[in-house]
C-alpha positions in Angstrom: 0.3 -0.3 0.4 2.7 2.3 1.0 4.8 1.2 -2.2 1.6 2.2 -4.2 1.2 5.8 -2.6 4.7 6.5 -3.4 4.5 5.3 -6.7 1.4 7.5 -7.2 3.4 10.6 -5.5 6.3 9.7 -8.3 4.0 10.0 -11.0 2.0 12.9 -9.8 5.5 14.7 -9.4 6.4 13.7 -13.1 3.4 14.9 -14.3 3.7 18.3 -12.5 7.6 18.6 -14.0 6.2 18.0 -17.5 3.2 20.5 -17.0 5.4 23.1 -15.2 8.2 22.5 -18.1 5.7 23.0 -20.9 4.3 26.0 -19.5 7.9 27.6 -19.0 9.0 26.7 -22.6 5.6 28.1 -23.7 6.0 31.4 -21.7 9.5 31.5 -22.8 8.3 31.2 -26.6 5.6 34.2 -25.8 8.2 36.6 -24.4 10.8 35.8 -27.1 7.8 36.5 -29.6 7.2 39.7 -27.6 10.5 41.0 -27.5 10.8 40.1 -31.3 7.7 41.7 -32.9 8.5 45.0 -31.0 4.8 46.3 -31.9 3.8 43.8 -34.2 -0.1 43.1 -33.3 -0.6 45.5 -31.1 -2.8 47.4 -33.1 -5.4 45.6 -31.7 -4.9 47.3 -28.2 -5.4 51.0 -29.3 -8.4 53.2 -29.5 -9.7 54.9 -32.4 -8.1 58.2 -32.3 -4.2 57.0 -32.7 -3.1 60.6 -31.2 -4.7 60.5 -27.7 -4.8 56.8 -27.1 -2.4 55.1 -24.7 0.1 53.1 -26.9 0.5 49.2 -27.0 4.2 49.7 -25.3 2.2 50.5 -21.8 3.1 54.1 -21.8 0.8 56.7 -21.3 -0.7 58.7 -24.1 1.5 61.1 -25.6 0.9 64.5 -23.7 2.2 66.4 -27.0 -0.5 64.4 -29.4 -2.6 67.9 -29.4 0.5 69.8 -30.9 1.7 67.5 -33.3 0.2 65.5 -36.3 -0.3 61.9 -36.4 1.6 62.2 -39.6 5.2 62.3 -39.1 5.8 63.8 -42.7 3.0 66.7 -42.3 5.3 69.8 -42.5 3.5 72.0 -44.7 0.7 73.3 -42.8 3.1 74.6 -39.8 5.9 76.1 -42.5 6.3 79.3 -44.0 5.3 80.1 -47.2 6.0 82.8 -49.6 3.9 85.8 -51.2 2.7 83.2 -54.0 1.8 80.2 -51.5 5.1 78.3 -52.3 6.4 76.5 -48.7 9.6 77.2 -47.5 11.7 74.6 -46.1 13.6 75.1 -42.9 16.9 76.4 -43.9 19.1 74.1 -41.8 18.7 70.2 -42.1 20.6 67.1 -40.5 19.9 63.6 -41.1 21.6 61.3 -39.2 21.5 57.0 -40.9 21.5 54.7 -38.0 22.2 50.9 -37.0 20.6 49.1 -34.4 22.9 48.3 -31.3 20.9 45.5 -30.1 17.9 43.4 -31.3 14.3 44.8 -31.8 12.3 44.6 -28.1 9.6 46.0 -26.7 12.1 47.9 -24.0 13.9 49.4 -26.7 10.5 50.8 -28.5 9.6 52.4 -25.1 13.0 54.3 -25.0 12.7 55.2 -28.4 9.3 56.6 -27.9 10.0 58.5 -25.1 13.1 59.8 -27.0 11.0 61.2 -29.8 8.7 62.7 -27.0 11.6 64.7 -25.7 12.2 66.1 -29.0 8.1 66.9 -29.0 8.1 68.4 -25.6 11.6 70.8 -26.1 10.4 72.4 -29.6 6.9 73.5 -31.7 6.4 71.6 -34.7 7.4 74.3 -36.8 10.2 75.7 -39.1 11.3 78.2 -35.9 11.5 75.0 -33.8 12.1 72.0 -35.0 10.8 69.0 -37.6 11.9 65.6 -36.8 11.1 62.0 -38.8 12.3 58.7 -37.7 12.2 56.5 -40.7 13.4 52.6 -41.0 15.2 51.0 -43.5 15.5 48.0 -45.3 18.4 46.7 -43.0 15.5 46.8 -40.3 12.9 45.2 -42.1 15.0 42.3 -43.3 16.5 42.0 -39.9 12.6 40.8 -39.0 12.8 38.6 -41.9 9.7 40.9 -43.3 11.2 43.0 -46.0 9.6 41.1 -48.9 6.2 42.9 -47.4 7.4 46.0 -46.3 6.7 49.1 -48.5 10.0 49.7 -49.5 12.8 47.9 -51.0 16.6 47.5 -51.2 17.8 50.5 -53.4 18.6 49.7 -56.9 20.9 51.1 -59.6 18.4 53.2 -61.8 20.8 54.9 -64.6 23.7 53.7 -66.3 25.7 56.7 -66.3 26.1 56.1 -62.3 27.3 53.6 -60.0 25.8 55.0 -56.5 26.4 53.1 -53.2 23.4 50.9 -52.7 22.9 51.3 -48.7 21.0 49.6 -45.9 20.0 51.5 -43.1 18.0 50.2 -39.8 16.8 53.8 -39.4 17.3 57.5 -40.3 16.4 60.7 -38.0 15.8 63.7 -40.2 16.0 67.0 -38.2 15.0 70.3 -39.7 15.0 74.1 -38.2 15.7 77.7 -39.4 17.9 77.6 -36.5 20.9 75.5 -36.5 21.6 75.5 -33.0 18.2 73.3 -32.4 19.9 70.8 -34.4 23.0 70.8 -32.7 21.2 70.8 -29.3 18.8 68.1 -30.4 21.5 65.7 -31.9 23.6 66.3 -28.5 20.5 65.4 -26.4 19.8 62.0 -28.3 23.3 60.9 -29.2 25.6 62.8 -27.0 25.7 64.1 -23.1 23.1 67.2 -23.0 21.1 66.4 -19.8 18.6 69.0 -21.0 16.8 70.1 -24.1 15.6 73.8 -23.6 14.0 73.2 -20.3 12.9 69.4 -21.0 14.9 66.7 -18.8 16.8 64.2 -20.9 15.9 60.6 -20.0 15.8 58.5 -23.0 18.2 58.8 -25.8 18.2 57.3 -29.1 21.9 56.4 -28.8 20.4 53.6 -26.2 19.4 52.0 -29.1 21.2 53.0 -32.1 24.9 53.9 -33.6 25.0 56.8 -35.9 26.8 55.4 -39.2 26.6 58.6 -41.4 25.8 62.5 -41.1 24.3 64.1 -43.9 24.0 68.1 -43.4 22.8 70.7 -45.5 21.2 74.2 -45.9 18.6 75.6 -48.3 17.2 79.2 -48.5 17.9 82.6 -49.6 21.9 83.7 -49.3 22.9 80.4 -48.1 24.3 78.7 -51.3 26.3 82.1 -51.7 28.0 81.3 -48.4 29.5 78.2 -49.4 31.0 78.8 -52.7 34.5 77.5 -51.5 33.1 74.1 -52.0 34.9 71.7 -54.6 33.0 71.8 -57.7 32.3 75.4 -57.7 33.8 77.8 -59.8 35.2 81.0 -58.6 32.7 84.0 -58.4 29.8 82.1 -59.4 26.6 84.1 -60.7 24.6 83.7 -57.6 23.0 86.1 -55.1 21.7 86.6 -51.9 18.0 85.7 -53.4 19.1 81.8 -54.8 17.8 79.2 -52.4 19.7 76.3 -54.4 23.3 76.0 -55.8 21.8 75.8 -59.4 20.6 79.4 -59.0 17.2 78.1 -60.1 13.9 78.2 -57.7 13.0 74.9 -57.0 10.0 73.6 -54.8 7.2 75.4 -56.6 3.9 74.3 -55.2 2.4 73.3 -58.8 5.5 70.9 -59.1 5.3 69.1 -55.8 2.7 66.4 -54.8 0.3 67.0 -51.9 1.0 65.5 -48.1 -2.3 63.5 -49.0 -1.1 62.4 -52.4 2.3 60.7 -50.8 0.2 59.2 -47.7 -0.4 55.3 -47.9 -4.0 55.0 -47.7 -4.3 51.1 -46.8 -3.1 48.2 -45.3 -0.7 47.6 -42.7 1.2 50.9 -43.4 -1.6 53.3 -43.8 -0.8 56.9 -42.4 2.8 56.6 -43.6 4.6 57.3 -46.6 8.1 56.3 -48.4 11.6 58.1 -48.6 14.2 58.0 -50.9 17.4 59.2 -49.7 20.2 60.2 -52.8 23.5 62.3 -52.4 24.4 63.7 -55.5 27.6 65.8 -56.4 27.5 68.6 -58.6 29.7 70.0 -61.2 28.8 73.7 -61.0 32.0 74.7 -62.5 30.8 73.0 -65.5 27.2 74.5 -65.2 28.1 78.2 -65.0 31.3 78.3 -66.8 30.4 76.3 -69.9 26.7 77.6 -70.4 25.3 80.8 -70.6 21.9 81.9 -68.8 19.8 80.8 -71.8 21.3 77.4 -72.0 21.0 76.7 -68.3 17.2 77.5 -68.9 16.8 75.2 -71.6 18.6 72.2 -69.7 17.1 72.7 -66.0 13.5 73.7 -67.7 12.8 73.6 -71.1 13.9 75.2 -74.5 10.5 76.3 -75.0 11.5 78.9 -72.1 13.4 82.2 -71.7 15.2 84.0 -68.8 12.2 86.5 -68.4 10.0 83.5 -68.9 11.4 81.4 -65.7 11.4 84.7 -63.9 7.9 85.4 -64.6 7.0 81.7 -62.6 5.3 82.2 -59.4 3.9 78.9 -58.4 4.1 76.5 -61.0 5.4 75.7 -64.5 3.8 75.5 -67.6 4.6 72.7 -69.6 3.9 72.2 -73.1 4.1 68.3 -72.7 6.5 68.1 -76.0 9.9 66.7 -74.8 10.5 64.7 -78.1 9.3 67.6 -80.4 11.9 69.5 -78.6 14.5 67.1 -78.6 13.9 67.3 -82.7 13.6 71.1 -83.2 16.3 72.0 -80.4 18.8 69.3 -79.7 18.3 69.7 -76.1 15.8 69.0 -73.4 14.7 70.2 -70.0 15.2 68.2 -66.7 11.6 69.7 -65.8 9.7 68.7 -68.8 10.9 65.2 -68.7 9.9 64.5 -64.8 6.6 66.0 -65.5 5.7 63.0 -67.7 5.3 61.0 -64.7 2.4 63.1 -63.3 -0.7 61.8 -63.0 -4.1 63.0 -63.8 -1.6 66.5 -64.4 -0.5 66.6 -60.7 2.9 65.5 -59.4 3.7 62.2 -57.7 6.8 63.0 -55.4 7.2 65.4 -52.8 11.0 66.7 -52.5 12.4 68.1 -49.5 16.0 68.5 -50.7 18.6 70.6 -49.8 22.3 71.7 -50.8 25.2 70.4 -49.2 29.1 70.4 -48.9 29.2 67.2 -47.2 32.8 65.8 -48.2 34.2 69.1 -49.2 32.3 69.0 -52.4 29.1 70.9 -53.7 25.6 69.0 -53.9 22.4 68.0 -53.1 20.9 65.6 -50.7 17.7 64.7 -52.4 15.0 63.5 -50.2 12.0 62.4 -51.9 8.5 61.4 -50.3 5.9 59.3 -52.1 3.3 56.5 -51.6 5.4 54.2 -53.4 9.1 53.8 -54.4 7.7 53.2 -57.7 6.7 56.6 -58.0 10.1 58.2 -57.5 11.8 55.1 -59.9 9.5 55.8 -62.6 10.1 59.5 -62.2 14.1 59.1 -62.1 13.8 56.9 -65.6 11.9 60.0 -67.1 14.7 61.8 -66.2 17.1 59.5 -67.7 15.9 60.3 -71.3 17.1 57.3 -72.7 14.3 57.5 -75.2 15.4 60.7 -76.8 18.2 59.8 -78.0 16.6 58.6 -81.4 14.9 62.0 -81.8 18.4 63.8 -81.6 21.9 62.5 -82.3 23.2 65.3 -80.1 21.3 64.2 -77.1 23.2 61.8 -75.3 22.9 59.8 -72.1 24.1 62.8 -70.3 24.8 65.5 -73.0 22.2 68.2 -73.8 20.1 65.8 -71.6 18.8 68.0 -68.7 21.0 68.4 -65.9 22.4 65.1 -66.1 25.6 65.9 -67.2 25.9 68.2 -64.6 25.5 65.5 -61.3 26.8 62.5 -60.1 24.7 60.0 -58.4 26.9 59.0 -54.8 24.5 56.3 -53.1 20.6 55.9 -52.4 18.8 54.4 -49.7 15.2 53.8 -49.0 13.0 54.1 -46.0 9.6 53.6 -44.5 8.0 56.7 -42.6 5.5 55.6 -40.4 2.9 57.3 -38.5 3.7 59.1 -35.1 1.6 56.6 -33.2 3.4 53.6 -34.8 7.0 55.0 -34.9 8.6 53.0 -32.4 9.8 49.7 -34.2 6.7 49.7 -36.9 5.8 46.2 -38.2 3.2 44.3 -40.0 
């Protein structure tokens, strides 16, 4: 009898051990899954208003929700504009290209979200304050084995005349402000030792989660290009004035040539409310641009040979193209940059929103070309139209670079692609 009770006890203990072991392994698997997916599957916990709900990271609702838009890429309503209604980008820009220092986890996502809230609390969402975007790159989605279902893909070579570096990053922090001191302070708070950002205490920093792989700096605005004419690729005494905003001397960003923020926003699916971002670094040969061409020749290559200098000076908020690129190639033996890319418009409206800016990174004049679009295919189609390969059949004078818009004066150094999630999903977005 005693032996039977002992055997029963041993059997019961063995059964309990199996059950507890199974339960422990199940909990470990669940914990690992939660750590690995970050925000995955958390949308079911959210309320209808994404800006005011408690986050799926067990953080309180964003205290800045009434001060900032849900779209990280929503800058237009908070930006300055000129008398014709053209939006003016902030004068100073900084992009930090990032790699994760640890695997994605809920704890890391909490740190990232709290760090981004520090930026929001310290500055107004405006050109006078600070615009900031946390975008996620192809390397991040590859880490999660989710690149095939992501709204972005690895960058590719799009022209036959360039051999750019094709870069993959986990993330990018985009900062822009009229005050360069705001950029320096924000960078130090997120990746340096600043204990306060303005009057806001800095507790969580992006450096707890990310390493900075590369920095991109630049500027855009009246008088700024002429202050940087000592860079390589710029001739002595270029014909730039205090009125010029861009190195090539022409006005860029007229509202009629830019897609709206609604047009570039993803409308459905797991990435609703976000957008895609392409970042290229272009080096410019401004010595050739200014020394080899007179103003009428520069107008023909930037806009179209149908326009004169007087025409261009009269453009206020749009460029009235005649949609006659091939005819111009046959008649003038030269075509313009903007008339080529205008062919990719849909229903007469542009499909990409450019937020590019001048740079002298590496000591050379150039542009950091930042483009936002609903789909990367919109950017790629636009770039292929810019290539103008088909025009060689219309004029032997037009080659893959020569007399072909501005292609003879730019070189693509690198390309990278990113996804910009809505604010409430900016910390480790996931399907």
